VMD Tcl script that draws the C-alpha trace (Angstrom):
set ca {
  {0.00 0.00 0.00}
  {2.81 2.43 0.88}
  {4.47 1.73 -2.46}
  {1.28 2.69 -4.30}
  {0.99 5.92 -2.28}
  {4.63 6.77 -2.98}
  {4.09 6.15 -6.69}
  {0.96 8.30 -6.71}
  {2.82 11.14 -4.96}
  {5.69 10.98 -7.46}
  {3.31 10.94 -10.43}
  {1.29 13.81 -9.00}
  {4.49 15.79 -8.41}
  {5.60 15.28 -12.01}
  {2.21 16.26 -13.41}
  {2.16 19.44 -11.31}
  {5.80 20.24 -12.16}
  {6.70 19.79 -8.50}
  {9.25 17.09 -9.32}
  {10.79 15.31 -12.26}
  {13.50 15.51 -14.83}
  {13.81 16.73 -18.40}
  {16.67 16.01 -20.76}
  {17.40 18.50 -23.56}
  {19.77 18.18 -26.51}
  {21.33 21.22 -28.18}
  {24.35 22.26 -30.22}
  {26.87 24.84 -28.98}
  {25.30 27.64 -31.00}
  {21.69 26.95 -30.05}
  {22.62 26.46 -26.42}
  {24.64 29.65 -26.15}
  {22.58 32.00 -28.31}
  {19.05 30.70 -27.82}
  {18.40 28.12 -25.13}
  {20.44 29.33 -22.15}
  {18.12 32.20 -21.09}
  {15.12 29.86 -21.31}
  {16.85 27.22 -19.21}
  {17.65 29.82 -16.57}
  {14.05 31.07 -16.53}
  {12.71 27.50 -16.36}
  {15.02 26.71 -13.45}
  {13.94 29.87 -11.63}
  {10.26 28.96 -12.11}
  {10.65 25.23 -11.39}
  {13.79 24.70 -9.26}
  {12.62 21.23 -8.25}
  {12.76 19.94 -11.85}
  {16.16 18.51 -12.75}
  {17.28 19.70 -16.20}
  {20.03 17.82 -18.00}
  {21.51 19.29 -21.18}
  {23.33 17.16 -23.73}
  {25.60 19.28 -25.89}
  {26.14 17.75 -29.34}
  {26.03 18.68 -33.03}
  {22.66 18.44 -34.81}
  {23.15 14.89 -36.23}
  {24.03 13.55 -32.77}
  {21.17 15.46 -31.16}
  {18.74 13.88 -33.62}
  {20.22 10.43 -32.93}
  {19.87 10.98 -29.17}
  {16.24 11.97 -29.72}
  {15.60 8.92 -31.89}
  {17.22 6.66 -29.28}
  {15.16 8.19 -26.45}
  {18.21 9.62 -24.66}
  {16.72 13.14 -24.66}
  {13.16 14.44 -24.37}
  {13.57 17.12 -27.02}
  {16.27 18.82 -29.04}
  {16.92 22.37 -30.17}
  {18.71 22.41 -33.52}
  {19.73 25.14 -35.93}
  {20.01 23.33 -39.24}
  {17.29 21.94 -41.51}
  {16.48 18.25 -41.16}
  {15.46 15.84 -43.87}
  {12.28 13.86 -43.41}
  {13.95 10.55 -42.56}
  {13.03 11.23 -38.93}
  {9.46 10.93 -37.76}
  {9.68 13.84 -35.32}
  {7.26 16.63 -34.68}
  {9.19 19.80 -35.43}
  {8.22 23.25 -34.24}
  {10.13 26.29 -35.50}
  {10.88 28.55 -32.55}
  {13.12 31.19 -34.11}
  {14.48 32.07 -37.51}
  {18.23 32.62 -37.59}
}
mol new
graphics top color blue
foreach p $ca { graphics top sphere $p radius 0.5 }
foreach p [lrange $ca 0 end-1] q [lrange $ca 1 end] { graphics top cylinder $p $q radius 0.2 }
display resetview
């Protein structure tokens, strides 16, 4: 019974952004010139969420995403359609 309650508390904490972890992939350029201020703001708003950043070039970031090693990636170069990812443009550079 205690295990179920603990699991429910953890799940509730993740759903309410009270706990959890997110793993982001980004290249040097996107990390430095785009993502860093957003990561700082996210951490200020949700200090209890652990954020891990994987720094890699676009092809490696896409491979990490495909392999499930990251939750999402921020890339700066166009991608061919061999990947079945949902892509959302966030900024034109």
